[in-house]
C-alpha positions in Angstrom: 32.4 170.7 122.7 28.8 172.0 122.5 28.1 175.3 120.9 24.9 177.0 119.8 24.3 176.9 116.0 24.0 180.0 113.9 20.5 179.1 112.8 17.6 181.1 114.2 16.2 178.0 115.9 17.4 178.2 119.5 17.1 174.5 120.0 19.7 173.7 117.3 23.0 172.5 118.8 26.3 171.5 117.1 28.5 168.9 118.7 32.1 168.3 117.6 33.8 165.0 118.6 37.4 164.0 118.2 37.8 160.5 116.7 40.6 158.1 117.5 41.4 157.6 113.8 42.5 161.2 113.5 39.3 162.5 112.0 36.6 164.7 113.4 32.8 164.2 113.2 30.3 166.9 113.5 26.8 166.2 114.6 24.1 168.8 114.1 20.7 168.6 115.8 17.8 170.9 114.9 15.5 171.7 112.1 17.0 171.9 108.6 15.4 172.4 105.2 16.6 171.1 101.8 15.0 171.0 98.3 15.1 167.6 96.6 14.4 167.2 92.9 13.3 163.8 91.8 14.2 163.1 88.2 12.9 160.3 86.1 16.1 159.7 84.1 16.5 157.5 81.0 14.7 154.3 81.9 15.3 152.0 78.9 17.1 151.9 75.5 16.3 149.6 72.6 18.0 149.1 69.3 15.0 148.6 67.0 16.7 148.5 63.6 20.2 148.1 62.1 20.7 148.9 58.4 23.9 148.5 56.4 24.4 151.6 54.2 25.3 150.8 50.6 28.5 152.3 49.6 30.1 152.9 46.2 33.3 150.9 45.3 35.5 153.9 45.9 34.0 154.2 49.5 34.3 150.5 50.3 37.1 150.9 52.9 34.5 151.9 55.5 31.2 150.3 56.0 28.4 152.4 57.5 25.6 151.1 59.7 22.6 153.0 60.9 21.2 152.0 64.3 17.6 153.2 65.1 17.4 153.6 68.8 14.4 154.4 71.1 14.3 155.1 74.8 11.8 155.7 77.6 12.1 158.3 80.3 13.8 161.6 80.0 15.4 162.8 76.7 19.1 162.0 76.2 21.8 164.7 75.7 24.6 162.4 74.5 25.1 159.0 72.8 28.1 156.7 73.1 28.8 153.7 70.9 31.3 151.1 72.0 32.4 148.6 69.3 33.9 145.4 70.7 34.8 141.9 69.6 32.0 139.3 69.3 32.4 138.3 73.0 31.9 141.9 74.1 35.1 141.7 76.1 37.7 143.6 74.0 36.8 147.2 73.1 37.9 148.3 69.6 36.6 151.8 69.5 34.4 154.3 71.5 32.6 157.2 69.9 30.6 159.7 71.9 28.5 162.6 70.5 26.3 165.2 72.0 22.7 165.1 70.7 19.7 167.5 70.7 16.4 165.7 70.3 12.8 166.4 71.2 11.8 162.7 71.2 13.4 159.5 72.2 13.8 158.0 68.7 17.0 158.6 66.9 19.4 157.2 64.2 23.0 156.7 65.1 25.4 156.2 62.2 28.7 154.4 62.8 31.6 153.4 60.5 33.4 150.0 60.6 36.9 149.7 59.1 36.6 146.0 58.1 34.1 143.2 57.7 33.4 141.1 60.7 31.1 140.4 63.6 31.0 143.0 66.3 29.3 143.6 69.7 27.7 147.0 69.8 26.9 148.9 73.1 24.9 152.1 72.6 24.5 154.2 75.7 22.2 157.2 75.9 22.8 159.6 78.8 21.9 162.9 80.3 23.1 164.8 83.3 21.5 162.4 85.8 21.2 159.0 84.1 22.4 156.5 81.5 20.9 153.5 79.9 22.5 150.9 77.6 21.4 148.6 74.8 23.6 145.9 73.2 23.5 143.9 70.0 25.7 141.6 67.8 26.1 142.8 64.2 27.6 141.3 61.1 29.2 143.9 58.8 29.8 143.0 55.1 29.8 139.3 55.4 31.0 138.7 58.9 29.3 135.7 60.5 27.4 135.8 63.8 28.5 133.2 66.3 
């Protein structure tokens, strides 16, 4: 079937074709216009520092670690932390938080229930991109492999 298109360009034609697999394909010929926005996205994430936070004896059940994270590219709107076993294969917890920042340099504080060695994946994201950094960390006497 060939029908004139509803566009003002008289040379535009729309063709509909039945397909043996039960579907229908529409081919449109003519001049079309679209706006494309090119976004830079978050290009790179780095964990530049990990600091154990000293706790009092009454708070010793949870260890806190601050991760200083930098990135390049656009500014992130959320941060997710995945805590896994030392092989980075078995996930133990996932925490995601929205963030508001005017620079790509932030501190992420996370709690650990018990001493040990953990694989940490920190992901920074926005509406169009994500970037990941990973590290092994020893919490309260855990040994790195």
